[in-house]
PDB file of N, CA, C, O and CB in Angstrom:
ATOM      1  N   UNK A   1       0.807  -1.299  -0.018  1.00  0.00           N
ATOM      2  CA  UNK A   1       0.186   0.004   0.127  1.00  0.00           C
ATOM      3  C   UNK A   1       1.003   1.359   0.148  1.00  0.00           C
ATOM      4  O   UNK A   1       1.820   1.653   1.019  1.00  0.00           O
ATOM      5  CB  UNK A   1      -0.510  -0.065   1.308  1.00  0.00           C
ATOM      6  N   UNK A   2       0.644   2.178  -0.995  1.00  0.00           N
ATOM      7  CA  UNK A   2       1.501   3.468  -0.964  1.00  0.00           C
ATOM      8  C   UNK A   2       1.055   4.237   0.141  1.00  0.00           C
ATOM      9  O   UNK A   2      -0.073   4.159   0.628  1.00  0.00           O
ATOM     10  CB  UNK A   2       1.412   4.345  -2.264  1.00  0.00           C
ATOM     11  N   UNK A   3       2.097   5.086   0.576  1.00  0.00           N
ATOM     12  CA  UNK A   3       1.959   6.074   1.658  1.00  0.00           C
ATOM     13  C   UNK A   3       0.823   6.987   1.574  1.00  0.00           C
ATOM     14  O   UNK A   3       0.485   7.475   0.496  1.00  0.00           O
ATOM     15  CB  UNK A   3       3.119   6.865   1.737  1.00  0.00           C
ATOM     16  N   UNK A   4       0.177   7.255   2.748  1.00  0.00           N
ATOM     17  CA  UNK A   4      -0.829   8.421   2.486  1.00  0.00           C
ATOM     18  C   UNK A   4      -0.517   9.597   2.071  1.00  0.00           C
ATOM     19  O   UNK A   4       0.472  10.092   2.611  1.00  0.00           O
ATOM     20  CB  UNK A   4      -1.466   8.739   3.462  1.00  0.00           C
ATOM     21  N   UNK A   5      -1.169  10.347   1.097  1.00  0.00           N
ATOM     22  CA  UNK A   5      -0.704  11.570   0.872  1.00  0.00           C
ATOM     23  C   UNK A   5      -1.601  12.540   1.248  1.00  0.00           C
ATOM     24  O   UNK A   5      -2.801  12.327   1.075  1.00  0.00           O
ATOM     25  CB  UNK A   5      -0.352  11.724  -0.361  1.00  0.00           C
ATOM     26  N   UNK A   6      -1.181  13.679   1.784  1.00  0.00           N
ATOM     27  CA  UNK A   6      -2.158  14.750   2.378  1.00  0.00           C
ATOM     28  C   UNK A   6      -2.583  15.621   1.066  1.00  0.00           C
ATOM     29  O   UNK A   6      -1.890  15.646   0.049  1.00  0.00           O
ATOM     30  CB  UNK A   6      -1.362  15.780   3.654  1.00  0.00           C
ATOM     31  N   UNK A   7      -3.759  16.304   1.210  1.00  0.00           N
ATOM     32  CA  UNK A   7      -4.242  17.044   0.104  1.00  0.00           C
ATOM     33  C   UNK A   7      -2.883  18.069  -0.563  1.00  0.00           C
ATOM     34  O   UNK A   7      -2.567  18.142  -1.751  1.00  0.00           O
ATOM     35  CB  UNK A   7      -5.625  17.973   0.710  1.00  0.00           C
ATOM     36  N   UNK A   8      -2.402  18.609   0.307  1.00  0.00           N
ATOM     37  CA  UNK A   8      -1.170  19.244  -0.092  1.00  0.00           C
ATOM     38  C   UNK A   8      -0.232  18.778  -0.912  1.00  0.00           C
ATOM     39  O   UNK A   8       0.245  19.373  -1.878  1.00  0.00           O
ATOM     40  CB  UNK A   8      -0.565  19.485   0.805  1.00  0.00           C
ATOM     41  N   UNK A   9       0.093  17.464  -0.438  1.00  0.00           N
ATOM     42  CA  UNK A   9       1.055  16.758  -1.204  1.00  0.00           C
ATOM     43  C   UNK A   9       0.531  16.250  -2.581  1.00  0.00           C
ATOM     44  O   UNK A   9       1.307  16.173  -3.534  1.00  0.00           O
ATOM     45  CB  UNK A   9       1.545  15.626  -0.394  1.00  0.00           C
ATOM     46  N   UNK A  10      -0.806  15.897  -2.692  1.00  0.00           N
ATOM     47  CA  UNK A  10      -1.403  15.533  -3.881  1.00  0.00           C
ATOM     48  C   UNK A  10      -1.216  16.694  -4.825  1.00  0.00           C
ATOM     49  O   UNK A  10      -0.865  16.353  -5.954  1.00  0.00           O
ATOM     50  CB  UNK A  10      -2.849  15.157  -3.683  1.00  0.00           C
ATOM     51  N   UNK A  11      -1.365  17.964  -4.627  1.00  0.00           N
ATOM     52  CA  UNK A  11      -1.394  18.929  -5.599  1.00  0.00           C
ATOM     53  C   UNK A  11       0.247  19.256  -5.771  1.00  0.00           C
ATOM     54  O   UNK A  11       0.601  19.587  -6.903  1.00  0.00           O
ATOM     55  CB  UNK A  11      -2.387  20.234  -5.130  1.00  0.00           C
ATOM     56  N   UNK A  12       1.215  19.187  -4.776  1.00  0.00           N
ATOM     57  CA  UNK A  12       2.518  19.191  -5.246  1.00  0.00           C
ATOM     58  C   UNK A  12       3.057  18.237  -6.262  1.00  0.00           C
ATOM     59  O   UNK A  12       3.770  18.567  -7.210  1.00  0.00           O
ATOM     60  CB  UNK A  12       3.230  19.086  -4.237  1.00  0.00           C
ATOM     61  N   UNK A  13       2.625  16.930  -5.962  1.00  0.00           N
ATOM     62  CA  UNK A  13       2.921  15.821  -6.819  1.00  0.00           C
ATOM     63  C   UNK A  13       2.243  15.972  -8.230  1.00  0.00           C
ATOM     64  O   UNK A  13       2.613  15.295  -9.190  1.00  0.00           O
ATOM     65  CB  UNK A  13       2.467  14.528  -6.131  1.00  0.00           C
ATOM     66  N   UNK A  14       1.239  16.891  -8.300  1.00  0.00           N
ATOM     67  CA  UNK A  14       0.659  17.002  -9.562  1.00  0.00           C
ATOM     68  C   UNK A  14       1.335  18.181 -10.372  1.00  0.00           C
ATOM     69  O   UNK A  14       1.096  18.386 -11.562  1.00  0.00           O
ATOM     70  CB  UNK A  14      -0.851  17.198  -9.399  1.00  0.00           C
ATOM     71  N   UNK A  15       2.151  18.890  -9.650  1.00  0.00           N
ATOM     72  CA  UNK A  15       2.863  19.917 -10.432  1.00  0.00           C
ATOM     73  C   UNK A  15       2.844  21.214  -9.855  1.00  0.00           C
ATOM     74  O   UNK A  15       3.477  22.169 -10.304  1.00  0.00           O
ATOM     75  CB  UNK A  15       2.342  20.031 -11.737  1.00  0.00           C
ATOM     76  N   UNK A  16       1.970  21.240  -8.661  1.00  0.00           N
ATOM     77  CA  UNK A  16       1.648  22.327  -8.166  1.00  0.00           C
ATOM     78  C   UNK A  16       0.461  23.061  -8.273  1.00  0.00           C
ATOM     79  O   UNK A  16      -0.385  22.553  -9.010  1.00  0.00           O
ATOM     80  CB  UNK A  16       2.388  22.911  -8.441  1.00  0.00           C
ATOM     81  N   UNK A  17       0.111  24.353  -7.614  1.00  0.00           N
ATOM     82  CA  UNK A  17      -1.240  24.814  -7.733  1.00  0.00           C
ATOM     83  C   UNK A  17      -1.558  25.335  -9.219  1.00  0.00           C
ATOM     84  O   UNK A  17      -2.611  25.139  -9.825  1.00  0.00           O
ATOM     85  CB  UNK A  17      -1.473  25.941  -6.672  1.00  0.00           C
ATOM     86  N   UNK A  18      -0.499  26.001  -9.658  1.00  0.00           N
ATOM     87  CA  UNK A  18      -0.756  26.399 -11.229  1.00  0.00           C
ATOM     88  C   UNK A  18      -1.099  25.241 -11.993  1.00  0.00           C
ATOM     89  O   UNK A  18      -2.105  25.342 -12.696  1.00  0.00           O
ATOM     90  CB  UNK A  18       0.520  27.051 -11.962  1.00  0.00           C
ATOM     91  N   UNK A  19      -0.427  24.090 -11.999  1.00  0.00           N
ATOM     92  CA  UNK A  19      -0.685  22.977 -12.783  1.00  0.00           C
ATOM     93  C   UNK A  19      -2.102  22.239 -12.549  1.00  0.00           C
ATOM     94  O   UNK A  19      -2.784  21.659 -13.394  1.00  0.00           O
ATOM     95  CB  UNK A  19       0.424  22.060 -12.546  1.00  0.00           C
ATOM     96  N   UNK A  20      -2.376  22.428 -11.100  1.00  0.00           N
ATOM     97  CA  UNK A  20      -3.714  21.660 -10.748  1.00  0.00           C
ATOM     98  C   UNK A  20      -4.816  22.649 -11.506  1.00  0.00           C
ATOM     99  O   UNK A  20      -5.758  22.146 -12.118  1.00  0.00           O
ATOM    100  CB  UNK A  20      -4.016  21.506  -8.873  1.00  0.00           C
ATOM    101  N   UNK A  21      -4.653  23.946 -11.435  1.00  0.00           N
ATOM    102  CA  UNK A  21      -5.688  24.928 -11.758  1.00  0.00           C
ATOM    103  C   UNK A  21      -5.830  24.688 -13.221  1.00  0.00           C
ATOM    104  O   UNK A  21      -6.962  24.475 -13.654  1.00  0.00           O
ATOM    105  CB  UNK A  21      -5.316  26.471 -11.377  1.00  0.00           C
ATOM    106  N   UNK A  22      -4.891  24.697 -13.970  1.00  0.00           N
ATOM    107  CA  UNK A  22      -4.819  24.437 -15.342  1.00  0.00           C
ATOM    108  C   UNK A  22      -5.780  23.207 -15.754  1.00  0.00           C
ATOM    109  O   UNK A  22      -6.822  23.319 -16.400  1.00  0.00           O
ATOM    110  CB  UNK A  22      -3.336  24.170 -15.701  1.00  0.00           C
ATOM    111  N   UNK A  23      -5.233  22.029 -15.261  1.00  0.00           N
ATOM    112  CA  UNK A  23      -5.637  20.730 -15.528  1.00  0.00           C
ATOM    113  C   UNK A  23      -7.166  20.568 -14.872  1.00  0.00           C
ATOM    114  O   UNK A  23      -7.830  19.655 -15.362  1.00  0.00           O
ATOM    115  CB  UNK A  23      -4.517  19.687 -14.915  1.00  0.00           C
ATOM    116  N   UNK A  24      -7.602  21.115 -14.139  1.00  0.00           N
ATOM    117  CA  UNK A  24      -8.960  21.293 -13.671  1.00  0.00           C
ATOM    118  C   UNK A  24      -9.927  21.867 -14.633  1.00  0.00           C
ATOM    119  O   UNK A  24     -11.117  21.564 -14.730  1.00  0.00           O
ATOM    120  CB  UNK A  24      -8.952  22.109 -12.531  1.00  0.00           C
ATOM    121  N   UNK A  25      -9.239  22.769 -15.361  1.00  0.00           N
ATOM    122  CA  UNK A  25     -10.066  23.570 -16.300  1.00  0.00           C
ATOM    123  C   UNK A  25     -11.116  24.481 -15.593  1.00  0.00           C
ATOM    124  O   UNK A  25     -12.188  24.755 -16.131  1.00  0.00           O
ATOM    125  CB  UNK A  25     -10.796  22.617 -17.266  1.00  0.00           C
ATOM    126  N   UNK A  26     -10.771  24.917 -14.414  1.00  0.00           N
ATOM    127  CA  UNK A  26     -11.449  25.677 -13.520  1.00  0.00           C
ATOM    128  C   UNK A  26     -11.436  27.296 -13.733  1.00  0.00           C
ATOM    129  O   UNK A  26     -10.382  27.906 -13.911  1.00  0.00           O
ATOM    130  CB  UNK A  26     -10.903  25.310 -12.253  1.00  0.00           C
ATOM    131  N   UNK A  27     -12.590  27.868 -13.701  1.00  0.00           N
ATOM    132  CA  UNK A  27     -12.503  29.288 -13.915  1.00  0.00           C
ATOM    133  C   UNK A  27     -12.485  30.156 -12.669  1.00  0.00           C
ATOM    134  O   UNK A  27     -12.606  31.381 -12.621  1.00  0.00           O
ATOM    135  CB  UNK A  27     -13.602  29.691 -14.740  1.00  0.00           C
ATOM    136  N   UNK A  28     -12.297  29.223 -11.577  1.00  0.00           N
ATOM    137  CA  UNK A  28     -12.142  30.159 -10.454  1.00  0.00           C
ATOM    138  C   UNK A  28     -10.550  30.621 -10.177  1.00  0.00           C
ATOM    139  O   UNK A  28      -9.679  30.196 -10.936  1.00  0.00           O
ATOM    140  CB  UNK A  28     -12.766  29.425  -9.140  1.00  0.00           C
ATOM    141  N   UNK A  29     -10.234  31.435  -9.149  1.00  0.00           N
ATOM    142  CA  UNK A  29      -8.927  32.149  -9.261  1.00  0.00           C
ATOM    143  C   UNK A  29      -7.882  31.003  -8.985  1.00  0.00           C
ATOM    144  O   UNK A  29      -8.137  30.017  -8.294  1.00  0.00           O
ATOM    145  CB  UNK A  29      -8.788  33.452  -8.166  1.00  0.00           C
ATOM    146  N   UNK A  30      -6.747  31.230  -9.568  1.00  0.00           N
ATOM    147  CA  UNK A  30      -5.674  30.473  -9.078  1.00  0.00           C
ATOM    148  C   UNK A  30      -5.126  30.286  -7.727  1.00  0.00           C
ATOM    149  O   UNK A  30      -4.572  29.324  -7.194  1.00  0.00           O
ATOM    150  CB  UNK A  30      -4.818  30.833  -9.657  1.00  0.00           C
ATOM    151  N   UNK A  31      -5.471  31.628  -7.258  1.00  0.00           N
ATOM    152  CA  UNK A  31      -4.866  31.506  -5.752  1.00  0.00           C
ATOM    153  C   UNK A  31      -5.649  31.076  -4.750  1.00  0.00           C
ATOM    154  O   UNK A  31      -5.263  31.239  -3.592  1.00  0.00           O
ATOM    155  CB  UNK A  31      -4.406  32.709  -5.232  1.00  0.00           C
ATOM    156  N   UNK A  32      -7.259  30.263  -5.106  1.00  0.00           N
ATOM    157  CA  UNK A  32      -7.790  29.496  -4.562  1.00  0.00           C
ATOM    158  C   UNK A  32      -7.367  28.263  -4.481  1.00  0.00           C
ATOM    159  O   UNK A  32      -7.557  27.650  -3.431  1.00  0.00           O
ATOM    160  CB  UNK A  32      -8.676  29.568  -4.866  1.00  0.00           C
ATOM    161  N   UNK A  33      -6.685  27.624  -5.608  1.00  0.00           N
ATOM    162  CA  UNK A  33      -5.999  26.252  -5.210  1.00  0.00           C
ATOM    163  C   UNK A  33      -4.805  26.680  -4.449  1.00  0.00           C
ATOM    164  O   UNK A  33      -4.381  25.776  -3.728  1.00  0.00           O
ATOM    165  CB  UNK A  33      -5.548  25.269  -6.519  1.00  0.00           C
ATOM    166  N   UNK A  34      -4.210  27.659  -4.397  1.00  0.00           N
ATOM    167  CA  UNK A  34      -2.890  27.850  -3.635  1.00  0.00           C
ATOM    168  C   UNK A  34      -3.298  27.762  -2.100  1.00  0.00           C
ATOM    169  O   UNK A  34      -2.531  27.377  -1.217  1.00  0.00           O
ATOM    170  CB  UNK A  34      -2.130  29.368  -4.009  1.00  0.00           C
ATOM    171  N   UNK A  35      -4.647  28.183  -1.899  1.00  0.00           N
ATOM    172  CA  UNK A  35      -5.052  28.156  -0.372  1.00  0.00           C
ATOM    173  C   UNK A  35      -5.413  26.954  -0.092  1.00  0.00           C
ATOM    174  O   UNK A  35      -5.510  26.667   1.101  1.00  0.00           O
ATOM    175  CB  UNK A  35      -6.152  29.047   0.066  1.00  0.00           C
ATOM    176  N   UNK A  36      -5.683  26.021  -1.023  1.00  0.00           N
ATOM    177  CA  UNK A  36      -5.797  24.571  -0.749  1.00  0.00           C
ATOM    178  C   UNK A  36      -4.633  24.003  -0.144  1.00  0.00           C
ATOM    179  O   UNK A  36      -4.766  23.231   0.806  1.00  0.00           O
ATOM    180  CB  UNK A  36      -6.069  23.828  -1.941  1.00  0.00           C
ATOM    181  N   UNK A  37      -3.495  24.306  -0.596  1.00  0.00           N
ATOM    182  CA  UNK A  37      -2.104  23.755  -0.119  1.00  0.00           C
ATOM    183  C   UNK A  37      -1.921  24.577   1.089  1.00  0.00           C
ATOM    184  O   UNK A  37      -1.336  23.908   1.940  1.00  0.00           O
ATOM    185  CB  UNK A  37      -0.796  23.925  -1.226  1.00  0.00           C
ATOM    186  N   UNK A  38      -2.157  25.607   1.441  1.00  0.00           N
ATOM    187  CA  UNK A  38      -1.786  26.156   2.604  1.00  0.00           C
ATOM    188  C   UNK A  38      -2.812  25.529   3.718  1.00  0.00           C
ATOM    189  O   UNK A  38      -2.456  25.447   4.894  1.00  0.00           O
ATOM    190  CB  UNK A  38      -1.802  27.744   2.469  1.00  0.00           C
ATOM    191  N   UNK A  39      -3.923  25.155   3.346  1.00  0.00           N
ATOM    192  CA  UNK A  39      -4.941  24.624   4.375  1.00  0.00           C
ATOM    193  C   UNK A  39      -4.981  22.989   4.229  1.00  0.00           C
ATOM    194  O   UNK A  39      -5.750  22.301   4.900  1.00  0.00           O
ATOM    195  CB  UNK A  39      -6.524  25.316   4.081  1.00  0.00           C
ATOM    196  N   UNK A  40      -4.280  22.581   3.501  1.00  0.00           N
ATOM    197  CA  UNK A  40      -3.962  21.244   3.380  1.00  0.00           C
ATOM    198  C   UNK A  40      -5.501  20.724   3.231  1.00  0.00           C
ATOM    199  O   UNK A  40      -5.885  19.892   4.053  1.00  0.00           O
ATOM    200  CB  UNK A  40      -3.029  20.630   4.687  1.00  0.00           C
ATOM    201  N   UNK A  41      -6.267  21.109   2.367  1.00  0.00           N
ATOM    202  CA  UNK A  41      -7.606  20.625   2.128  1.00  0.00           C
ATOM    203  C   UNK A  41      -8.235  20.860   0.957  1.00  0.00           C
ATOM    204  O   UNK A  41      -8.505  22.039   0.725  1.00  0.00           O
ATOM    205  CB  UNK A  41      -8.389  21.049   2.986  1.00  0.00           C
ATOM    206  N   UNK A  42      -8.551  20.012   0.126  1.00  0.00           N
ATOM    207  CA  UNK A  42      -9.150  20.247  -1.262  1.00  0.00           C
ATOM    208  C   UNK A  42     -10.889  20.076  -0.914  1.00  0.00           C
ATOM    209  O   UNK A  42     -11.438  19.138  -0.336  1.00  0.00           O
ATOM    210  CB  UNK A  42      -8.461  18.945  -2.537  1.00  0.00           C
ATOM    211  N   UNK A  43     -11.465  21.238  -1.444  1.00  0.00           N
ATOM    212  CA  UNK A  43     -12.924  21.055  -1.156  1.00  0.00           C
ATOM    213  C   UNK A  43     -13.622  20.040  -1.767  1.00  0.00           C
ATOM    214  O   UNK A  43     -13.371  19.857  -2.958  1.00  0.00           O
ATOM    215  CB  UNK A  43     -13.611  22.137  -1.451  1.00  0.00           C
ATOM    216  N   UNK A  44     -14.556  19.234  -1.158  1.00  0.00           N
ATOM    217  CA  UNK A  44     -14.965  18.038  -1.730  1.00  0.00           C
ATOM    218  C   UNK A  44     -15.754  18.166  -3.033  1.00  0.00           C
ATOM    219  O   UNK A  44     -15.961  17.191  -3.756  1.00  0.00           O
ATOM    220  CB  UNK A  44     -15.721  17.337  -0.771  1.00  0.00           C
ATOM    221  N   UNK A  45     -16.174  19.357  -3.301  1.00  0.00           N
ATOM    222  CA  UNK A  45     -16.730  19.526  -4.790  1.00  0.00           C
ATOM    223  C   UNK A  45     -15.843  19.582  -5.987  1.00  0.00           C
ATOM    224  O   UNK A  45     -16.230  19.677  -7.151  1.00  0.00           O
ATOM    225  CB  UNK A  45     -17.456  20.748  -4.883  1.00  0.00           C
ATOM    226  N   UNK A  46     -14.668  19.517  -5.590  1.00  0.00           N
ATOM    227  CA  UNK A  46     -13.523  19.489  -6.415  1.00  0.00           C
ATOM    228  C   UNK A  46     -12.998  17.978  -6.633  1.00  0.00           C
ATOM    229  O   UNK A  46     -12.373  17.635  -7.637  1.00  0.00           O
ATOM    230  CB  UNK A  46     -12.434  20.396  -5.766  1.00  0.00           C
ATOM    231  N   UNK A  47     -13.270  17.280  -5.763  1.00  0.00           N
ATOM    232  CA  UNK A  47     -12.818  15.981  -5.834  1.00  0.00           C
ATOM    233  C   UNK A  47     -12.796  15.180  -7.162  1.00  0.00           C
ATOM    234  O   UNK A  47     -11.857  14.626  -7.733  1.00  0.00           O
ATOM    235  CB  UNK A  47     -13.544  15.328  -4.962  1.00  0.00           C
ATOM    236  N   UNK A  48     -14.078  15.281  -7.476  1.00  0.00           N
ATOM    237  CA  UNK A  48     -14.472  14.547  -8.911  1.00  0.00           C
ATOM    238  C   UNK A  48     -13.604  15.087  -9.868  1.00  0.00           C
ATOM    239  O   UNK A  48     -13.289  14.266 -10.730  1.00  0.00           O
ATOM    240  CB  UNK A  48     -16.025  14.784  -9.455  1.00  0.00           C
ATOM    241  N   UNK A  49     -13.107  16.225 -10.000  1.00  0.00           N
ATOM    242  CA  UNK A  49     -12.280  16.617 -11.236  1.00  0.00           C
ATOM    243  C   UNK A  49     -11.112  16.252 -10.899  1.00  0.00           C
ATOM    244  O   UNK A  49     -10.483  15.758 -11.834  1.00  0.00           O
ATOM    245  CB  UNK A  49     -12.255  18.039 -11.677  1.00  0.00           C
ATOM    246  N   UNK A  50     -10.387  16.319  -9.584  1.00  0.00           N
ATOM    247  CA  UNK A  50      -9.168  15.863  -9.210  1.00  0.00           C
ATOM    248  C   UNK A  50      -9.141  14.453  -9.695  1.00  0.00           C
ATOM    249  O   UNK A  50      -8.198  14.155 -10.429  1.00  0.00           O
ATOM    250  CB  UNK A  50      -8.925  16.016  -7.741  1.00  0.00           C
ATOM    251  N   UNK A  51      -9.914  13.649  -9.439  1.00  0.00           N
ATOM    252  CA  UNK A  51      -9.809  12.029  -9.831  1.00  0.00           C
ATOM    253  C   UNK A  51      -9.983  11.772 -11.455  1.00  0.00           C
ATOM    254  O   UNK A  51      -9.447  10.824 -12.029  1.00  0.00           O
ATOM    255  CB  UNK A  51     -11.129  11.110  -8.995  1.00  0.00           C
ATOM    256  N   UNK A  52     -10.746  12.678 -12.055  1.00  0.00           N
ATOM    257  CA  UNK A  52     -10.870  12.444 -13.286  1.00  0.00           C
ATOM    258  C   UNK A  52      -9.954  12.817 -14.141  1.00  0.00           C
ATOM    259  O   UNK A  52      -9.871  12.368 -15.284  1.00  0.00           O
ATOM    260  CB  UNK A  52     -11.820  12.829 -13.620  1.00  0.00           C
ATOM    261  N   UNK A  53      -9.024  13.869 -13.527  1.00  0.00           N
ATOM    262  CA  UNK A  53      -7.727  14.144 -14.271  1.00  0.00           C
ATOM    263  C   UNK A  53      -6.554  13.205 -13.875  1.00  0.00           C
ATOM    264  O   UNK A  53      -5.415  13.379 -14.308  1.00  0.00           O
ATOM    265  CB  UNK A  53      -7.281  15.616 -14.009  1.00  0.00           C
ATOM    266  N   UNK A  54      -6.891  12.216 -13.043  1.00  0.00           N
ATOM    267  CA  UNK A  54      -5.875  11.503 -12.762  1.00  0.00           C
ATOM    268  C   UNK A  54      -4.839  11.630 -11.784  1.00  0.00           C
ATOM    269  O   UNK A  54      -3.824  10.940 -11.681  1.00  0.00           O
ATOM    270  CB  UNK A  54      -5.431  11.440 -13.636  1.00  0.00           C
ATOM    271  N   UNK A  55      -5.329  12.891 -10.860  1.00  0.00           N
ATOM    272  CA  UNK A  55      -4.374  13.233 -10.006  1.00  0.00           C
ATOM    273  C   UNK A  55      -4.140  12.633  -8.533  1.00  0.00           C
ATOM    274  O   UNK A  55      -3.194  12.831  -7.770  1.00  0.00           O
ATOM    275  CB  UNK A  55      -4.550  14.455  -9.937  1.00  0.00           C
ATOM    276  N   UNK A  56      -5.380  11.777  -8.349  1.00  0.00           N
ATOM    277  CA  UNK A  56      -5.571  11.112  -7.102  1.00  0.00           C
ATOM    278  C   UNK A  56      -6.677  10.140  -7.193  1.00  0.00           C
ATOM    279  O   UNK A  56      -7.323  10.016  -8.233  1.00  0.00           O
ATOM    280  CB  UNK A  56      -5.823  12.074  -6.023  1.00  0.00           C
ATOM    281  N   UNK A  57      -6.910   9.451  -6.134  1.00  0.00           N
ATOM    282  CA  UNK A  57      -8.126   8.582  -6.096  1.00  0.00           C
ATOM    283  C   UNK A  57      -9.008   9.236  -5.089  1.00  0.00           C
ATOM    284  O   UNK A  57      -8.585  10.056  -4.274  1.00  0.00           O
ATOM    285  CB  UNK A  57      -7.815   7.041  -5.709  1.00  0.00           C
ATOM    286  N   UNK A  58     -10.260   8.840  -5.172  1.00  0.00           N
ATOM    287  CA  UNK A  58     -11.263   9.447  -4.341  1.00  0.00           C
ATOM    288  C   UNK A  58     -10.917   8.850  -2.879  1.00  0.00           C
ATOM    289  O   UNK A  58     -11.067   9.613  -1.925  1.00  0.00           O
ATOM    290  CB  UNK A  58     -12.825   9.092  -4.887  1.00  0.00           C
ATOM    291  N   UNK A  59     -10.503   7.649  -2.664  1.00  0.00           N
ATOM    292  CA  UNK A  59     -10.044   7.165  -1.575  1.00  0.00           C
ATOM    293  C   UNK A  59      -8.775   7.814  -0.919  1.00  0.00           C
ATOM    294  O   UNK A  59      -8.680   7.616   0.293  1.00  0.00           O
ATOM    295  CB  UNK A  59      -9.873   5.909  -1.842  1.00  0.00           C
ATOM    296  N   UNK A  60      -7.954   8.428  -1.409  1.00  0.00           N
ATOM    297  CA  UNK A  60      -6.604   9.166  -1.078  1.00  0.00           C
ATOM    298  C   UNK A  60      -7.604  10.367  -0.657  1.00  0.00           C
ATOM    299  O   UNK A  60      -7.453  10.629   0.536  1.00  0.00           O
ATOM    300  CB  UNK A  60      -5.246   9.460  -2.491  1.00  0.00           C
ATOM    301  N   UNK A  61      -8.328  10.965  -1.123  1.00  0.00           N
ATOM    302  CA  UNK A  61      -8.912  12.355  -0.776  1.00  0.00           C
ATOM    303  C   UNK A  61      -9.791  12.171   0.414  1.00  0.00           C
ATOM    304  O   UNK A  61      -9.699  13.093   1.225  1.00  0.00           O
ATOM    305  CB  UNK A  61      -9.770  13.018  -1.997  1.00  0.00           C
ATOM    306  N   UNK A  62     -10.652  11.176   0.738  1.00  0.00           N
ATOM    307  CA  UNK A  62     -11.486  10.918   1.728  1.00  0.00           C
ATOM    308  C   UNK A  62     -10.667  10.385   2.658  1.00  0.00           C
ATOM    309  O   UNK A  62     -11.195  10.621   3.745  1.00  0.00           O
ATOM    310  CB  UNK A  62     -12.570  10.136   1.405  1.00  0.00           C
ATOM    311  N   UNK A  63      -9.523   9.712   2.834  1.00  0.00           N
ATOM    312  CA  UNK A  63      -8.782   9.284   3.823  1.00  0.00           C
ATOM    313  C   UNK A  63      -8.083  10.341   4.642  1.00  0.00           C
ATOM    314  O   UNK A  63      -7.981  10.382   5.868  1.00  0.00           O
ATOM    315  CB  UNK A  63      -7.925   8.420   3.312  1.00  0.00           C
ATOM    316  N   UNK A  64      -7.549  11.316   3.609  1.00  0.00           N
ATOM    317  CA  UNK A  64      -6.865  12.498   4.293  1.00  0.00           C
ATOM    318  C   UNK A  64      -7.812  13.345   4.869  1.00  0.00           C
ATOM    319  O   UNK A  64      -7.553  13.916   5.929  1.00  0.00           O
ATOM    320  CB  UNK A  64      -6.022  13.319   3.380  1.00  0.00           C
ATOM    321  N   UNK A  65      -9.048  13.518   4.207  1.00  0.00           N
ATOM    322  CA  UNK A  65      -9.932  14.460   5.113  1.00  0.00           C
ATOM    323  C   UNK A  65     -10.458  13.818   6.323  1.00  0.00           C
ATOM    324  O   UNK A  65     -10.746  14.554   7.266  1.00  0.00           O
ATOM    325  CB  UNK A  65     -11.153  14.997   4.354  1.00  0.00           C
ATOM    326  N   UNK A  66     -10.607  12.685   6.420  1.00  0.00           N
ATOM    327  CA  UNK A  66     -11.092  11.957   7.698  1.00  0.00           C
ATOM    328  C   UNK A  66      -9.680  12.160   8.603  1.00  0.00           C
ATOM    329  O   UNK A  66      -9.788  12.767   9.668  1.00  0.00           O
ATOM    330  CB  UNK A  66     -11.597  10.124   7.393  1.00  0.00           C
ATOM    331  N   UNK A  67      -8.679  11.779   8.289  1.00  0.00           N
ATOM    332  CA  UNK A  67      -7.595  12.093   9.216  1.00  0.00           C
ATOM    333  C   UNK A  67      -7.330  13.357   9.800  1.00  0.00           C
ATOM    334  O   UNK A  67      -6.955  13.463  10.967  1.00  0.00           O
ATOM    335  CB  UNK A  67      -6.547  11.814   8.676  1.00  0.00           C
ATOM    336  N   UNK A  68      -7.552  14.560   8.852  1.00  0.00           N
ATOM    337  CA  UNK A  68      -7.555  15.763   9.210  1.00  0.00           C
ATOM    338  C   UNK A  68      -8.603  16.257   9.978  1.00  0.00           C
ATOM    339  O   UNK A  68      -8.320  17.235  10.670  1.00  0.00           O
ATOM    340  CB  UNK A  68      -7.425  16.396   8.264  1.00  0.00           C
ATOM    341  N   UNK A  69      -9.766  15.824  10.038  1.00  0.00           N
ATOM    342  CA  UNK A  69     -11.067  15.965  10.616  1.00  0.00           C
ATOM    343  C   UNK A  69     -10.700  15.222  12.271  1.00  0.00           C
ATOM    344  O   UNK A  69     -11.104  15.711  13.327  1.00  0.00           O
ATOM    345  CB  UNK A  69     -12.391  15.068   9.516  1.00  0.00           C
ATOM    346  N   UNK A  70     -10.033  14.226  12.184  1.00  0.00           N
ATOM    347  CA  UNK A  70      -9.828  13.623  13.516  1.00  0.00           C
ATOM    348  C   UNK A  70      -8.986  14.335  14.355  1.00  0.00           C
ATOM    349  O   UNK A  70      -9.308  14.662  15.497  1.00  0.00           O
ATOM    350  CB  UNK A  70      -9.318  12.342  13.439  1.00  0.00           C
ATOM    351  N   UNK A  71      -7.808  14.615  13.782  1.00  0.00           N
ATOM    352  CA  UNK A  71      -6.670  15.649  14.255  1.00  0.00           C
ATOM    353  C   UNK A  71      -7.264  16.655  14.872  1.00  0.00           C
ATOM    354  O   UNK A  71      -7.116  16.864  16.076  1.00  0.00           O
ATOM    355  CB  UNK A  71      -5.796  16.265  13.164  1.00  0.00           C
ATOM    356  N   UNK A  72      -8.091  17.467  13.992  1.00  0.00           N
ATOM    357  CA  UNK A  72      -8.729  18.813  14.569  1.00  0.00           C
ATOM    358  C   UNK A  72      -9.558  18.599  15.770  1.00  0.00           C
ATOM    359  O   UNK A  72      -9.689  19.489  16.609  1.00  0.00           O
ATOM    360  CB  UNK A  72      -9.656  19.525  13.518  1.00  0.00           C
ATOM    361  N   UNK A  73     -10.157  17.372  15.884  1.00  0.00           N
ATOM    362  CA  UNK A  73     -11.229  17.064  17.019  1.00  0.00           C
ATOM    363  C   UNK A  73     -10.491  16.783  18.162  1.00  0.00           C
ATOM    364  O   UNK A  73     -11.013  17.062  19.241  1.00  0.00           O
ATOM    365  CB  UNK A  73     -12.218  15.839  16.739  1.00  0.00           C
ATOM    366  N   UNK A  74      -9.193  16.202  18.142  1.00  0.00           N
ATOM    367  CA  UNK A  74      -8.468  15.882  19.287  1.00  0.00           C
ATOM    368  C   UNK A  74      -7.764  16.885  19.921  1.00  0.00           C
ATOM    369  O   UNK A  74      -7.112  16.636  20.936  1.00  0.00           O
ATOM    370  CB  UNK A  74      -7.648  14.955  19.039  1.00  0.00           C
TER     371      UNK A  74
END
């Protein structure tokens, strides 16, 4: 099993926030994707596009979101 990647690591591995912004064909601000890295959280409404672009799996996104949520609750 590959090591778990954080949302920020997924974006870095994809080439960074500029590359992710382009690959998502998203008309939102590029700096919004940069904020995802800073928060280490990709909003769930963008998960399908991330998966469709082959940047990660839904399982990766959901697993990290659960870990993050659990850490914040502790």
